[in-house]
Backbone as CSV, one residue per row, in Angstrom:
resi,resn,N_x,N_y,N_z,CA_x,CA_y,CA_z,C_x,C_y,C_z
1,MET,2.569,2.029,-1.658,2.989,3.468,-2.125,4.535,3.107,-2.487
2,LYS,4.787,3.365,-4.111,6.256,3.634,-4.160,6.960,5.044,-4.011
3,VAL,8.333,4.735,-3.362,8.654,6.096,-3.086,10.137,6.492,-3.729
4,THR,9.997,7.462,-4.748,11.017,7.658,-5.504,12.045,8.929,-5.015
5,ALA,13.281,9.199,-4.526,13.864,10.282,-4.450,14.790,10.707,-5.843
6,ILE,14.645,11.670,-6.029,15.172,12.515,-7.120,16.363,12.967,-6.873
7,MET,17.826,12.532,-7.056,18.571,13.085,-6.005,20.151,13.482,-7.134
8,ASN,20.756,14.447,-6.841,22.132,14.814,-7.304,23.077,15.746,-6.516
9,LEU,23.947,15.465,-5.962,24.554,16.501,-4.621,25.083,17.367,-5.697
10,LYS,25.434,17.382,-7.203,25.497,18.654,-7.893,24.321,19.306,-8.419
11,GLY,24.111,20.795,-8.538,23.203,21.559,-8.354,23.090,21.665,-10.211
12,GLY,21.980,22.169,-10.766,21.713,22.342,-11.995,21.469,21.239,-12.872
13,THR,21.034,20.235,-12.530,20.882,18.746,-13.259,19.454,18.605,-13.476
14,ALA,18.598,19.457,-13.133,17.273,19.217,-13.508,16.706,18.351,-12.502
15,LYS,16.835,18.555,-11.478,16.014,17.375,-10.427,14.561,18.153,-10.189
16,THR,14.573,19.422,-9.945,13.072,19.637,-9.578,12.172,19.725,-11.136
17,VAL,12.841,19.983,-12.152,12.163,19.687,-13.385,11.646,18.347,-13.431
18,THR,12.420,17.390,-13.215,12.338,15.984,-13.377,11.290,15.681,-12.432
19,ALA,11.279,16.275,-11.209,10.226,15.924,-10.522,8.738,16.181,-10.703
20,ILE,8.817,17.466,-11.206,7.652,18.358,-11.856,6.972,17.519,-12.809
21,ASN,7.695,17.156,-13.870,7.276,16.432,-15.044,6.877,15.106,-14.665
22,MET,7.733,14.169,-14.058,7.423,12.799,-13.454,6.163,12.688,-12.852
23,ALA,5.693,13.680,-12.124,4.341,13.952,-11.231,3.276,13.861,-12.102
24,ALA,3.394,15.066,-13.024,2.364,15.253,-13.796,2.155,13.876,-14.961
25,ILE,3.081,13.644,-15.473,3.018,12.568,-16.320,2.352,10.966,-15.639
26,LEU,2.882,10.961,-14.384,2.440,9.542,-13.738,0.769,9.887,-13.445
27,TYR,0.481,11.007,-13.396,-0.945,11.493,-13.255,-1.813,11.469,-14.389
28,ARG,-1.112,12.133,-15.568,-1.945,12.143,-16.722,-2.052,10.899,-17.146
29,MET,-0.915,10.271,-17.668,-0.671,9.110,-18.545,-0.808,7.675,-17.730
30,HIS,-0.698,7.723,-16.693,-0.680,6.579,-15.708,-1.804,6.204,-14.470
31,SER,-2.445,7.388,-14.407,-3.510,7.545,-13.586,-3.088,7.291,-12.191
32,GLN,-1.890,8.012,-11.574,-1.299,7.798,-10.503,-1.542,8.745,-9.821
33,ARG,-1.881,8.715,-8.371,-1.930,9.492,-7.427,-0.758,9.796,-6.695
34,VAL,-0.290,11.151,-6.993,1.020,11.439,-6.575,1.469,12.352,-5.550
35,LEU,2.084,12.077,-4.331,2.495,13.002,-3.422,3.967,13.408,-3.412
36,LEU,4.048,14.807,-4.240,5.514,15.260,-4.163,5.896,15.936,-2.589
37,VAL,7.097,15.461,-2.447,7.806,16.355,-1.322,9.007,17.024,-1.489
38,ASP,8.771,18.355,-1.163,9.987,19.111,-1.688,10.804,19.341,-0.401
39,ALA,12.012,18.620,-0.552,13.200,18.692,0.602,14.166,19.543,0.296
40,ASP,14.098,20.701,-0.552,14.927,21.452,-1.036,14.527,23.049,-0.495
41,SER,15.531,23.473,0.285,15.215,24.672,1.038,15.055,26.084,0.009
42,GLN,15.379,25.625,-1.484,15.242,26.619,-2.054,13.414,26.892,-2.906
43,CYS,12.977,25.972,-2.238,11.362,25.962,-2.184,10.736,26.074,-3.888
44,ASN,11.540,25.805,-5.058,11.133,25.863,-6.235,10.339,24.889,-6.509
45,LEU,10.099,24.107,-6.280,8.826,22.851,-6.299,7.656,23.359,-5.968
46,THR,7.832,23.895,-4.601,6.655,24.093,-3.960,6.161,25.189,-4.754
47,GLU,6.951,26.443,-5.065,6.346,27.617,-5.635,5.902,27.234,-7.008
48,PHE,6.589,26.094,-7.766,5.971,26.073,-9.161,4.522,25.307,-8.984
49,MET,4.452,24.279,-8.147,3.376,23.493,-8.250,2.227,24.208,-7.480
50,THR,2.359,25.105,-6.988,1.338,25.953,-6.226,0.918,27.468,-6.593
51,ALA,1.781,27.680,-7.472,1.569,29.264,-8.326,0.091,29.546,-8.981
52,GLU,-0.679,28.624,-9.397,-1.910,28.702,-9.912,-3.212,28.823,-9.041
53,LEU,-2.716,28.565,-7.695,-3.798,28.242,-6.774,-4.171,29.809,-6.216
54,PRO,-5.153,30.120,-5.551,-5.545,31.506,-5.244,-4.614,31.461,-3.896
55,LYS,-4.014,32.746,-3.565,-3.440,32.890,-2.549,-3.463,32.347,-1.286
56,GLU,-4.884,32.343,-0.845,-4.824,31.648,0.293,-4.900,30.232,0.160
57,ARG,-4.782,29.693,-0.543,-4.489,28.284,-0.609,-2.907,27.892,-1.000
58,GLN,-1.990,29.093,-1.026,-0.678,28.773,-1.183,0.170,29.067,-0.038
59,LEU,-0.286,28.938,1.123,0.250,28.964,2.310,1.154,27.469,2.598
60,THR,2.090,27.778,3.050,3.351,26.636,2.735,3.834,26.273,4.628
61,ASP,3.324,26.974,5.647,3.361,26.340,6.904,2.574,25.025,7.232
62,GLY,3.494,24.244,8.210,3.005,22.918,8.217,3.726,22.021,7.199
63,GLY,4.846,22.099,6.663,5.159,21.830,5.777,6.444,20.719,6.148
64,LEU,7.415,20.122,5.220,8.564,19.352,5.852,9.099,19.697,6.727
65,TYR,9.654,21.034,6.948,10.173,21.426,8.144,9.488,20.850,9.212
66,ASP,8.245,21.237,9.140,7.451,21.200,10.519,7.351,19.409,10.586
67,LEU,7.320,18.535,9.802,7.056,17.271,10.005,8.696,16.697,10.288
68,LEU,9.586,17.506,10.144,10.949,16.643,10.674,11.048,17.276,11.573
69,THR,10.466,18.152,12.330,10.622,18.766,13.732,9.492,18.638,14.932
70,GLY,8.672,17.322,14.316,7.734,16.916,15.199,6.647,17.836,15.220
71,LYS,6.200,18.272,14.681,5.000,19.181,14.445,4.229,18.678,13.404
72,GLN,2.786,19.600,13.446,2.143,18.877,12.448,2.222,19.320,11.123
73,ALA,2.107,18.327,10.041,2.358,18.417,8.598,1.273,18.292,7.930
74,VAL,1.178,19.434,6.987,0.098,19.765,6.085,0.128,19.353,4.963
75,ILE,-0.196,18.385,4.158,-0.221,18.193,2.888,-1.177,18.974,1.848
76,ARG,-0.625,19.725,0.828,-1.448,20.554,0.222,-1.827,20.035,-1.234
77,GLU,-3.111,20.922,-1.781,-3.192,20.430,-2.911,-2.192,21.316,-3.907
78,THR,-2.127,20.855,-5.345,-1.208,21.660,-6.161,-2.405,22.275,-7.570
79,SER,-1.896,22.729,-8.563,-2.282,22.859,-9.562,-2.688,21.904,-10.626
80,VAL,-2.072,20.749,-10.503,-2.134,19.471,-10.969,-3.080,18.394,-10.072
81,PRO,-4.230,18.205,-10.877,-5.310,17.063,-10.428,-4.729,15.706,-9.936
82,CYS,-5.003,15.226,-8.929,-4.181,14.029,-8.206,-3.015,14.225,-7.832
83,VAL,-2.381,15.217,-7.473,-1.023,15.399,-7.256,-1.002,16.549,-6.178
84,ASP,-0.518,15.868,-4.840,-0.466,16.864,-4.005,0.986,17.125,-3.544
85,ILE,1.155,17.940,-2.417,2.491,18.287,-1.984,2.828,18.348,-0.716
86,LEU,3.894,17.960,0.017,4.467,18.266,1.412,5.296,19.183,1.280
87,PRO,4.982,20.717,1.016,6.033,21.974,0.666,7.260,22.099,1.598
88,ALA,7.866,22.824,0.842,9.349,23.262,1.659,9.126,24.643,2.091
89,THR,10.257,24.961,3.006,10.230,26.267,3.536,11.670,26.733,3.727
90,ASP,12.105,27.823,3.738,13.494,28.218,3.929,14.110,27.721,5.207
91,ASP,13.092,27.209,5.999,13.578,26.759,7.324,14.337,25.454,7.298
92,LEU,14.210,25.133,6.136,14.915,23.383,6.063,16.446,23.584,6.193
93,MET,16.812,25.023,5.839,18.392,25.349,5.973,18.908,25.112,7.326
94,ALA,18.330,25.263,8.462,18.266,25.215,9.667,18.611,23.968,10.177
95,LEU,18.037,22.757,9.555,18.347,21.597,9.903,19.717,20.924,9.501
96,ASP,20.427,20.761,10.367,22.018,20.319,9.657,22.150,18.786,9.775
97,VAL,22.353,18.181,9.192,22.501,16.628,9.202,22.995,16.197,10.359
98,ASN,23.865,16.906,10.783,24.786,16.153,11.997,23.912,16.654,13.578
99,LYS,22.697,17.041,13.293,21.980,17.201,14.464,20.808,15.867,13.929
100,ALA,21.130,15.347,12.975,19.851,13.902,13.024,19.770,13.319,14.051
101,GLY,18.545,12.871,14.592,18.322,12.094,15.408,18.571,12.442,17.105
102,GLY,19.048,13.875,16.974,19.197,14.526,18.514,17.937,15.435,18.325
103,ASN,18.298,16.709,18.513,17.477,18.029,18.978,17.201,18.477,17.523
104,GLY,17.633,18.034,16.319,17.385,18.842,15.281,16.306,18.075,14.580
105,ALA,16.560,17.247,13.595,15.586,16.577,12.629,15.376,15.133,13.222
106,ASP,14.141,14.643,13.009,13.565,13.519,12.886,13.796,12.716,11.694
107,VAL,14.735,12.029,11.395,14.802,11.427,10.164,14.175,10.524,9.714
108,MET,13.392,9.873,10.838,12.610,8.825,10.406,11.164,9.097,9.718
109,ALA,10.893,10.608,9.858,9.566,11.306,9.878,9.046,11.016,8.476
110,VAL,9.656,10.934,7.228,9.194,10.828,5.873,8.807,9.202,5.918
111,ALA,9.701,8.553,6.262,9.257,7.015,6.007,7.787,6.895,6.957
112,GLU,7.592,7.551,8.396,6.569,7.485,8.900,5.242,7.948,8.057
113,LEU,5.458,9.054,7.365,4.345,9.790,6.664,3.928,8.931,5.304
114,ARG,5.306,8.019,5.180,4.900,7.113,3.851,3.908,5.891,4.453
115,SER,4.092,5.604,5.696,3.143,4.398,6.130,1.771,5.066,6.389
116,ARG,1.535,6.115,6.793,0.331,7.032,7.085,-0.505,7.188,6.121
117,GLU,0.197,7.197,4.832,-0.307,8.021,3.648,-0.460,6.947,2.738
118,ASP,-0.110,5.445,3.021,0.012,4.402,1.877,-1.195,4.137,1.217
119,GLU,-2.436,4.223,1.772,-3.359,4.120,0.878,-3.793,5.234,0.189
120,ARG,-3.702,6.363,0.576,-3.864,7.872,-0.455,-3.356,7.899,-1.761
121,TYR,-2.246,7.698,-1.691,-1.602,7.861,-2.794,-0.558,6.500,-3.465
122,ASP,-0.604,6.363,-4.751,0.200,5.354,-5.427,1.690,5.771,-5.536
123,HIS,2.107,7.039,-5.578,3.826,7.262,-5.697,3.819,8.643,-4.963
124,MET,5.281,8.266,-4.263,5.676,9.484,-4.034,7.062,9.870,-4.402
125,VAL,6.943,11.239,-4.806,8.410,11.543,-5.463,8.934,12.692,-4.583
126,ILE,10.050,12.637,-4.196,10.786,13.713,-3.443,11.802,14.230,-3.796
127,ASP,11.981,15.694,-4.034,12.779,16.562,-4.807,13.806,16.857,-3.761
128,CYS,15.054,16.142,-3.938,15.907,16.249,-2.786,16.911,17.476,-3.282
129,PRO,17.642,18.257,-2.013,18.495,19.221,-2.420,19.888,18.832,-2.756
130,PRO,20.817,19.637,-3.499,22.033,19.342,-3.811,22.958,19.470,-2.993
131,ALA,22.657,18.603,-1.612,23.759,18.499,-0.617,23.095,17.481,0.312
132,PHE,24.140,16.627,1.154,23.452,15.545,1.821,23.011,16.027,3.253
133,SER,22.081,16.650,3.078,21.510,17.417,4.230,20.680,16.419,5.033
134,ALA,19.957,16.909,6.190,18.878,16.249,7.184,17.692,15.666,6.457
135,ALA,17.104,16.717,5.506,16.050,16.577,4.511,16.223,15.368,3.611
136,ALA,17.767,15.257,2.757,17.937,14.235,2.106,18.102,13.222,2.890
137,VAL,18.591,13.002,4.237,18.786,11.810,5.050,17.391,11.016,5.098
138,ALA,16.270,12.000,5.479,15.002,11.317,5.720,14.443,10.772,4.524
139,ALA,14.902,11.673,3.414,14.134,11.222,1.998,14.824,9.621,1.657
140,LEU,16.165,9.456,2.109,16.697,8.386,1.464,16.233,7.189,2.581
141,ILE,15.912,7.434,3.584,15.417,6.608,4.164,13.859,5.896,4.040
142,ALA,13.306,6.784,3.711,11.837,6.517,3.354,11.817,6.071,1.723
143,ALA,12.836,6.099,1.130,12.478,5.706,-0.420,12.977,4.256,-0.680
144,ASP,12.421,3.703,-1.698,12.581,2.532,-2.386,13.724,2.627,-3.356
145,GLN,14.057,3.814,-3.913,14.885,4.092,-5.293,15.391,5.243,-5.303
146,VAL,16.531,5.512,-6.098,16.820,7.006,-6.095,16.984,6.867,-7.694
147,ILE,16.712,8.042,-8.150,16.951,8.498,-9.717,17.629,9.675,-9.621
148,ILE,18.661,9.352,-10.586,20.014,10.623,-10.580,19.817,11.269,-12.131
149,PRO,19.229,12.471,-11.767,19.326,13.184,-13.387,20.738,13.795,-13.241
150,MET,21.361,13.892,-14.434,22.669,14.177,-14.623,22.667,14.864,-15.926
151,LYS,23.220,15.772,-15.839,24.042,16.708,-17.167,25.359,15.754,-17.128
152,LEU,25.366,15.295,-18.546,26.573,14.975,-19.229,27.639,15.438,-19.373
153,ASP,28.315,15.863,-18.400,29.605,16.606,-18.529,30.763,16.253,-17.340
154,ALA,31.769,16.509,-17.359,32.956,16.058,-16.740,33.004,16.143,-15.284
155,PHE,32.103,17.191,-14.888,31.844,17.378,-13.387,30.948,16.289,-12.798
156,GLY,29.767,16.304,-13.597,28.502,15.406,-13.363,28.920,14.081,-13.360
157,ILE,30.102,13.500,-14.097,30.590,12.035,-14.055,31.404,11.735,-12.971
158,ARG,32.055,12.998,-12.647,33.147,12.371,-11.548,32.270,12.649,-10.161
159,GLY,31.141,13.352,-10.168,30.599,13.618,-8.773,29.295,12.537,-8.362
160,MET,29.319,11.341,-9.725,28.638,10.306,-9.172,29.124,9.806,-8.673
161,ALA,30.353,9.556,-8.474,30.832,8.415,-7.418,30.799,8.875,-6.116
162,ASN,30.840,9.974,-5.665,30.405,10.496,-4.445,28.830,10.147,-3.889
163,LEU,27.976,10.556,-4.794,26.585,10.139,-4.471,26.607,8.659,-4.492
164,LEU,26.983,7.740,-5.124,26.865,6.520,-5.069,27.595,6.101,-3.824
165,CYS,28.316,6.678,-2.925,28.996,6.100,-2.054,28.101,6.488,-0.845
166,GLN,27.371,7.913,-0.705,26.376,8.049,0.206,25.303,7.345,-0.233
167,VAL,24.700,6.774,-1.054,23.469,6.059,-1.329,24.046,4.848,-0.505
168,LYS,25.484,4.241,-0.935,25.453,2.905,-0.389,25.556,2.973,1.274
169,ASN,25.894,4.002,1.668,26.115,4.111,3.094,24.705,4.215,4.069
170,MET,23.629,4.929,2.852,22.456,4.926,3.524,21.690,3.409,3.510
171,GLN,22.189,2.483,2.602,21.507,1.370,2.571,21.936,0.198,3.933
172,ARG,22.755,1.151,4.666,23.071,0.649,5.982,21.783,0.757,6.873
173,VAL,21.270,1.823,6.653,19.927,2.221,7.472,18.301,1.691,6.886
174,ASN,18.688,1.742,5.293,17.617,1.335,4.636,17.912,0.285,3.379
175,PRO,18.226,-0.913,3.714,18.504,-1.995,3.026,18.122,-2.122,1.859
176,ALA,16.511,-1.775,1.829,15.673,-1.791,0.468,16.199,-1.018,-0.407
177,LEU,16.881,0.202,-0.147,17.145,1.543,-1.262,17.788,0.886,-2.457
178,THR,17.685,1.324,-3.469,18.298,1.026,-4.684,18.451,2.620,-5.679
179,VAL,19.296,2.103,-6.439,19.488,3.175,-7.377,18.944,2.782,-8.603
180,ALA,17.562,3.136,-8.851,16.789,2.689,-9.843,17.571,2.929,-11.219
181,GLY,18.340,4.282,-11.438,18.904,4.528,-12.669,19.409,5.974,-12.845
182,ILE,20.114,6.564,-13.661,20.674,7.659,-14.055,19.806,8.177,-15.697
183,LEU,19.370,9.320,-15.325,18.822,10.185,-16.101,19.404,11.488,-16.889
184,PRO,20.102,11.266,-18.148,20.735,11.993,-18.526,19.824,13.279,-18.978
185,THR,20.091,14.411,-18.535,19.299,15.594,-18.647,19.959,16.463,-19.621
186,MET,19.286,17.471,-20.285,19.750,18.841,-21.253,20.895,17.983,-21.948
187,TYR,20.411,17.042,-22.593,21.368,16.403,-23.782,21.111,17.342,-24.930
188,TYR,22.411,17.131,-25.643,22.328,17.463,-27.222,23.444,16.591,-27.923
189,LYS,23.305,16.329,-29.131,24.069,15.451,-29.883,25.490,16.216,-30.102
190,SER,26.544,15.304,-29.436,27.759,15.812,-29.451,28.404,14.561,-29.312
191,ALA,29.917,14.231,-30.012,30.906,13.242,-29.692,31.155,13.112,-28.276
192,LYS,31.150,14.186,-27.391,31.734,14.057,-25.625,29.921,13.648,-25.287
193,MET,29.100,14.193,-25.554,27.954,13.561,-25.108,27.785,12.295,-25.126
194,GLU,27.761,11.759,-26.449,27.593,10.287,-26.598,28.785,9.497,-26.039
195,GLU,29.805,9.814,-25.746,30.933,9.104,-25.053,30.521,9.054,-23.636
196,ALA,29.975,10.069,-22.966,29.643,10.149,-21.576,28.605,9.200,-21.440
197,GLU,27.552,9.173,-22.019,26.378,8.294,-22.141,27.048,6.944,-22.250
198,GLU,27.858,6.682,-23.111,28.269,5.165,-22.984,29.156,4.759,-21.512
199,THR,30.003,5.902,-21.613,30.601,5.518,-20.154,29.580,4.883,-19.178
200,LEU,28.546,5.470,-18.968,27.687,5.612,-17.852,27.094,3.964,-18.336
201,ARG,26.880,3.885,-19.117,26.098,2.315,-19.388,27.426,1.230,-19.096
202,ALA,28.580,1.532,-19.382,29.577,0.484,-19.035,29.539,0.102,-17.376
203,SER,29.130,1.109,-16.785,29.158,1.227,-15.489,28.597,0.316,-14.762
204,GLY,27.323,-0.482,-15.542,26.553,-1.500,-14.849,25.017,-0.691,-14.425
205,LEU,25.121,0.773,-14.154,23.876,1.232,-13.913,22.946,1.330,-15.096
206,ARG,21.719,1.240,-14.868,21.020,1.709,-15.576,20.876,3.090,-16.206
207,VAL,20.849,3.399,-17.393,20.634,4.639,-17.901,19.659,4.880,-18.909
208,TYR,18.666,5.936,-18.264,17.317,5.948,-18.688,17.508,6.887,-20.303
209,PRO,16.484,6.536,-21.131,16.904,7.546,-22.577,16.807,9.004,-22.205
210,HIS,17.594,9.631,-22.794,18.019,10.968,-22.183,17.051,12.192,-22.479
211,ILE,16.939,13.135,-21.571,15.949,14.008,-22.071,16.419,15.337,-22.561
212,ARG,16.418,15.541,-23.893,16.662,16.505,-24.886,16.800,17.822,-24.221
213,ARG,17.824,18.602,-24.533,17.711,20.237,-24.009,16.775,20.868,-24.944
214,SER,16.144,21.615,-24.240,14.693,22.461,-24.792,14.426,23.691,-24.322
215,VAL,14.107,24.593,-25.045,14.022,26.106,-24.506,12.514,25.972,-23.889
216,MET,11.855,24.944,-24.444,10.216,24.944,-23.619,10.463,24.331,-22.284
217,VAL,11.398,23.797,-21.669,11.654,23.898,-20.328,11.886,24.933,-19.666
218,ASP,12.463,25.932,-20.325,12.516,27.163,-19.502,11.357,27.813,-19.830
219,GLU,10.697,28.004,-20.763,9.077,28.292,-20.895,8.491,27.880,-19.909
220,MET,8.509,26.614,-19.204,7.857,26.141,-18.383,7.765,26.858,-17.187
221,THR,9.084,27.163,-16.715,9.577,27.601,-15.807,8.768,29.007,-14.963
222,PHE,8.412,29.582,-16.466,7.722,30.786,-16.256,6.469,30.645,-16.319
223,LEU,5.801,29.872,-17.153,4.366,29.207,-17.218,3.796,28.818,-16.001
224,GLN,4.873,28.141,-15.127,4.715,27.336,-14.188,3.329,26.329,-14.108
225,THR,3.883,25.721,-15.426,2.877,24.465,-15.779,3.507,23.359,-16.355
226,PRO,3.385,22.222,-15.975,4.053,20.986,-16.598,4.460,20.739,-18.142
227,LEU,5.312,20.339,-18.436,5.425,20.253,-20.061,4.096,19.790,-20.790
228,ILE,3.639,18.491,-19.840,2.573,17.742,-20.584,1.249,18.589,-20.778
229,PHE,1.043,19.951,-20.324,0.245,20.949,-20.542,0.597,21.999,-21.131
230,SER,2.036,22.549,-20.904,2.138,23.447,-21.590,2.808,23.364,-22.807
231,SER,3.411,22.124,-22.957,3.965,22.231,-24.601,4.186,20.513,-24.418
232,PRO,3.153,19.885,-25.025,3.057,18.395,-24.792,3.570,17.632,-25.961
233,LYS,3.790,18.812,-27.116,4.606,18.304,-28.367,6.195,18.620,-28.280
234,SER,6.570,18.994,-27.520,8.197,19.756,-27.596,9.034,18.032,-27.320
235,GLY,10.292,18.125,-27.394,11.056,17.023,-27.261,11.090,16.768,-26.142
236,ALA,11.361,17.803,-24.975,11.611,17.225,-23.656,10.379,16.949,-23.016
237,CYS,9.363,17.187,-23.402,7.990,16.426,-23.174,7.995,14.933,-23.488
238,ARG,8.341,14.893,-24.928,8.127,13.332,-25.296,9.333,12.501,-24.777
239,ASP,10.195,13.212,-24.382,11.134,12.455,-23.765,11.128,11.947,-22.306
240,TYR,10.423,13.046,-21.639,9.896,12.631,-20.245,8.900,11.672,-20.259
241,LYS,8.035,11.488,-21.098,6.803,10.484,-21.131,7.855,9.252,-21.694
242,THR,8.766,9.313,-22.394,9.328,7.880,-22.407,10.351,7.198,-21.163
243,PHE,10.967,8.159,-20.625,11.476,8.108,-19.384,10.369,7.463,-18.267
244,VAL,9.227,8.084,-18.300,8.344,7.687,-17.220,7.812,6.384,-17.747
245,THR,7.526,6.096,-18.909,7.117,4.779,-19.293,7.970,3.579,-19.182
246,GLU,9.258,3.628,-19.062,10.473,2.749,-18.897,10.195,2.591,-17.483
247,PHE,10.248,3.997,-16.697,10.339,3.893,-15.207,9.033,2.851,-14.857
248,MET,8.318,2.992,-14.941,6.923,2.370,-14.671,6.915,0.877,-15.066
249,LYS,7.589,0.898,-16.080,7.924,-0.771,-16.650,9.021,-1.722,-15.439
250,GLY,9.713,-1.031,-14.965,10.514,-1.821,-14.061,11.498,-2.256,-14.803
251,GLY,11.731,-3.827,-14.361,12.238,-4.751,-14.864,13.529,-5.446,-14.516
252,GLU,14.297,-5.964,-15.306,15.669,-6.415,-14.414,16.836,-5.654,-13.994
253,HIS,16.674,-4.594,-14.875,17.492,-3.309,-14.443,16.990,-2.225,-13.585
254,ASP,15.629,-2.625,-12.888,15.259,-1.911,-12.023,15.607,-1.757,-10.854
255,GLY,17.053,-0.778,-10.406,17.716,-0.853,-9.218,19.013,-1.906,-9.041
256,VAL,19.762,-1.164,-8.311,21.076,-1.634,-8.217,21.515,-1.417,-7.091
């Protein structure tokens, strides 16, 4: 199983939208069995992926919080075939990173889940919170790679250095962890956007083809259906397909 953490310490960069569409496209276009892990206490991924299920199948107990606190974790199905989820609850807010390894979170638990479920899934995609929390630490210990969705503005570029520093620190615990690349999101054509994209490419990090800004992404959140089903011809969906295809190819720039 390949494990990818979708992470940015800045909010509003389309982390959850990326996790949703990446998982759906991995299934639909690449025949992958995917386990989503919602590591964000806002629970947006969990709510989105289980919205179309009957109420009795939307239960979120036994999710990531329970896994990190030594209880029984229950993986649940989603509305997308071959895509399951380890759900989040707002209890994750109680797990402070300062308690990691003590009486708080078992930060090795996601890595252990990976080992147990290795034969059942081809890919685990973790939607990380916009904070270096205990859940984020557990995600990075389990992950092979990090994808950084980024809005190409000054705040995003300045904040990238902090995130890269945190990833470098985590490589002491998980030496196999790499940054697979940066995914520019909410892109629109402007001189500043193009300049920012070039700045990122000059950094030596892999920069995936950008995801265009689209009203269909907002529509998707109301419909609670991934773009490949709700708006397959939209620009954003075409861009996400291109991104996942590039991601699956890997290659010499896959991870730094």
